[in-house]
N, C-alpha and C positions, 0 to 999 in steps of 0.2 A: 539571450540578447546581450550584446556588449556595446559600450560607447567607444567610438573610434574617432580619433582626430588624424586627418591626413594632411601632411605638410607638403604642399605642392599641388597645383591644379592644372598641370599639363595633361596630356592624353592618358598617361599611365595613372596619375592621381585621380582623374575624373572617372576613368573606366573602373578603377578599384572602388571608388566611392559609390558609383552606381550599383555595382554588383553587391557590395556589402549592404547598402540600403535596401535593395530588393530582397536580400536574404533576411531582413528584419532587424539589422543592427542600427543603432543610433550613430549617424555619421555627420561629421563636420569637416569639410574640405577648406583649408586655409590657402589662399592663393594671392600672390602679390604681382601677378602679371595681367593687370586689367586691360592692357592694350594688345594682349596676345602676340607678344614679340618673341616668345620662346620657340625653340626648334619644333615643338609639337605642332605649331600652327604655321610653319613656313617651310616644311620639308617637301619632298617630291610627291607626296601622296601615294607612294608606291608601297604596296604590301609585298615585300620582297622575300617570298618564301624560298626563292632559289639560292639565297645567300646563306647557306648552312655551314660554310667553312669560315672559321674566325680569320680576321685579317692579320692577326698575329701568327705569321707562318714563315717558314724558311724562304718560300718563293717570294713573298711580298717584301721581306727584308732585302733580298738580292735585287729587287727591282726598284728600290727607292730612288737611287741616284738618277735613273733615267726618267723618273716620274716627277722630278722637281719642277716647281712653277717657273723657275728661271729658264728652264729648257722647254717650256711649253706644256708641262704636265700639270696635274691637279694637286700635287702635294706641296704645301708651303711651310717652310721652316724659317720664320722671320728671324734674322740675326739678333734683333733686339729682344726676342723672347726666348733666347737660348737657355736661360735659367729655368724655364718651364718645360721646353720640349726635350732637352738633352737628358735629364733624369728619367722622363717618361720613356724616351726612346731606348735607354739602357734597360729599363724594366721590361719593355716590350720585347727586346731582343732575348732577354733571359726567359721569357714566356713563349718563345717561338721555336723551341727545340722540336724535333719530330715527335717525341713522346708527348710533350705538352700539347702540341697541335692536334694529335690524334684524340687525346682526351677531350680537348675543347670542342673538336669537331663533333664527337659523339654527343656531348652535352647540349651543344647548340642545336644540333639536328633534331634531337628529341623534343626540344622546346618549340622549334620552328614548325614541326609537324602539326602542332596544335593551332598555329596562327590563323589560318583561314577559317577552320571550323569555329574557333572561338570568336572571331569577328562576325561570322554569320549569326551566332547566338546573341552576341551583343547588339547587333543591328536589329535583329528581330525583337529583342527585349526592350528596345527604346522606340520601336515603331518608326524606323527611319530607313526603310529598304532602299530608297532612292540614293542614299549616300555611299553605298558599297557597289563597286563593279568587280565582278569576278571573271573578267575577260582577258586576263593576261597582259602582256606587253610585247613590244617589238624591240629588236636590236638590229641596227643597220650599219653597214660598212661601205666605204667609198670606192674600193677597188678590189680586184681579185686577190692580190697578194695579201692584203690585210684580211680579207674575208676568209681565205684558206687558213691563215695562221690563227685567227680568232675562233673560227669554228672548231679547229682541232683542240684548242684550249678548252672550250666549252664541253666538247665530247669527253674530255678527261676529268671534268669537274663534277663533283657530286652536287646535284641541284635539289636534293631532298624530294619533297612531294611534287615539285614543279618539273615539267618536261618542256622540251622545245622541238620544233620541226621547221622545215623549210617553208618559205612563204608560198602561198597559193597565188595564182594569177590575179584573182580578185583582190587579195590583200596588197599585192604589188601595185595594182592600179589605184587603190585607195591611198597608198603612201606616196605615189607619184603626184597626187594633188598638192602635196606640200611644196613642190617646186624645187626640191633639192635633188641633185643627181646622187644615186647610190647604185652599187653594183650587186649587192647581195644582202641578205638579212635573215633573221630567224624570228619565229613567233613563239613566245613562251606561253604555256598554259598552266593553270594552277596557281598563278599569281593574281594580284588584284590591285585595286586603287580606290581612293576616296574621291568623290566628285567635288567636294567643297570642304576644306578644312575648317573654315569659320563656321559653317553650318553644322559640322560634326561637333565642334565645341559647344554650340548653342543647344544641340540636341542632347548631349551628355549632361549639360548643366540643368536643362529642363527635366530630364529623367531623374537626376539626383533629387531635385526639389520635389518632384511629384511623388517620389518614394519616401518622402519625409526627411531627407537629408538637408543639411545647411551648407551654403556656400558663403564663406566669409572672406572679404577682400582685405588684405593687409599682410604684414610680415610676421611670421611665427618665430617665437623664441622658445627654445627648449629649456626645461628646468635644469638648474645647475647640479641637481642631485644625481650623481652618477649611478646610483643603485636603481633608480626608477626613471623611466622616460615619460615625460609629460610636457605639455605646452603650457606656458605661463597663462594663467587665467582659465585653464581647462582642467577638468578632473576625469578625463577619459580613461578607460581601462587599457586602451591600446593606442599607441602613437605609431603612425606609419610615415616614414620619410620617403617621399617621391619627388624630391626637389631638383632633379636633374643635375646639372653641373655644380650646383651649390650644395649638394647633399654632403659632400666631404667635410665642409666647414661646420655643418650642423652636427655631424657625428663626432667631431674632434673632442668634444667635452666628455664623451663616453670612452675615450682612450683609443679611438680608431685613428689611424693615419692612412687615409684612403688615397691611393695614388691615382686620383682622378684628374683628367685634363679636359679643358674645353676645346673640343675638336670642331672648329668653326666651318660652317658651310655658307655659301652665298647663293642668292637667286635674284632674277629679274622677272617682273611680271608686266604684261601689257594686255591690251584688248584682244579678245580671242576670236574676233569676227572672221578672220581669214583662215582659221584652223578647223578642220573637220571635227565637229563636236562629238562624233561617235568613236574617234580613235582613242585607244588606250595609250598609256605612256610610251614614248619612243626614246630609246637610248641611242645616241650617236657615239658609239664606243671609241672611235678614234679621237673624238673631242672630249671624252670623259664627261659628257653632258647628258642629262635626262630632261626631256621636255614633256610636260603634263598639261593636258587640256582639262582645266577645271570648268565648272559650269559657268563661271563668270569671267574667266581670263585664261591666258596661256602663260605658263611659267617655265623658264629654263634655269636649271640648277646644276652646281658643280662645286668642286674644290674641297680639299681637306687641309685646313690650316691649324697648326698646333700652336697654342699660345696661352696667354693669361686670359681669364674669363672676362675681364673688363677692359682689355686692350681695344683701342679704336679699330673700326673696320678698315680694310685696305681697298681703296677705290679701284685699284688696278684689276681686282678680281671681277668687279662689275663690268669694267670696260672690256675685259677679255670675253666675258659672256656675250656682251653686245657684239663684239667682233665675230665670234663664232656664228651668231645668228645671222649677221650680215653676209659672211662668207658662204654660209650654207644656202642663202637665199630663202630662208624660212619666212612664212607669212606672219611674222611678229613685228609690229611696228611701234616705234616710240610714240608718246613718252613712256619710259619705263619706270616702274616702281621698284626700288632697290631694297634688299633685306639681307641681313647677316644674322645667323643664329649659332648657338653653342651646343654641340652634341656632347653629352656626358660620356666619356670614354675611359675605360680601364685598360691596363697594359695587355691583358690577355684577350681583349675584345669579347669578353663574356659579361653579362649583366650581374649586378648584385641583387639577389632576391633571397630573403630569408628572415629568420628570427635572430635577434641579437642574443649572445650569451654573456653580454657585459652589462645589460640593463634590463630589468623586468619590463614587460609591456612594450618593447621596442621592436618594430619590424621595419623592413626597408625594401625598396624596389627602385633601382636607378642604374645608370651606367649602361644603357642599351645601345650606345653609339649610333650607328646608322639605322638601327632596327627598332627604335622606340615606337613608331607608329605600327610597324609590323607586329610587334610582340605585346602591344598594350593590352589587348583583350585576353590573351593567354596568361599574361602576368597577373591580371586582375583576378582570374579564376584561381590561380595559385594562392594569391593573397587571401581570398575568402576561405580557402581550405586551412590556411595557417591560422587565421583568426578563429575559425571554428574548431581548431585543434583536431583536425582529422587528416588522414593521409592525402597527400597531393597526388595528382595524376602522373607525376614524374619525379625523379630524384632531384632535389634541389641542392644537394651537397656541393656540386661543382660551382654553384653560384653564391656560396657562403662567403661573407666578407673575411672570415678568419683565414682564408687562403692567402691574404696579404699580411697576416700577423707578423 
């Protein structure tokens, strides 16, 4: 048994804490996000096992210009934040060669294959079966030309353990209750969703405490001794950094220069009374928007905004989401609750998972970009193996931070 301090209580930190406590370790999770404003608790709730190809790819680089927010797309590069996104973009371009993409694709695919089974084990282990839905998701298109082009792209895309098929007549009838016209769509199977992110946070915290763990609210400060990782006031054997977009600054004292950026996403939420409560997430692909029916509300989410972690939100993003909802005629009515969160993203769009070679007792798990919720349970299982000093279920070498040395 080891004593473990986890810095960061988002979904990855909490899942890791629960797994370690259940394995018999003494665990303390330190979290400064008491109002749950982090990306862990504001995302689309989608367990996206179909997204096995890293976004750092030649195809995505070629498409950036046409995807810019100024032209109606989801990608925002604020001029005032150029000092943040330009260096990141150059590093991303360097990591988007065909060879690097193939290597990243293989590494991410192996990790993603464990996502749904790991979530099922996690949910079973905390006794919260009602929080996980394994009924896939829908992708809809507004016209035949868009549908033919998009379907062809999906047919050429590796979707890992997820598969897709055409809509059945029954599914089409269910989707028509949303009141928005669509020409075609597909149903993904093998993906999942969380029914209530706040309830998930509460269930994970309760499971941590029930297993003997400690949840401490406050800001963690790492010891200045570069040879050993520890949190001031703690004498734990192991320190694990799971602090999302703030992980880079925490690791700087150990000599790491982590090229992490805050990739910001936006959502709006409203009363869910007019939305079929049995529908899994629906992606309106031509609008770059995913709509999720949670147990207590409906949420529409979109946008990829690169910038400084503490830059103020851009209200235009919320207004455009509201415009999409209105133009599609969706049964989502104001007043809207607005949110902006910061996804921790590395230039190759692979997470950082591993043991430090620069400080004893230092482990890390962050940088999961859009896949933090998706990969939280699988990452937690890998972290338990690392703490127990046994072989992990997959090769973690591609996720080592030294790749940015």
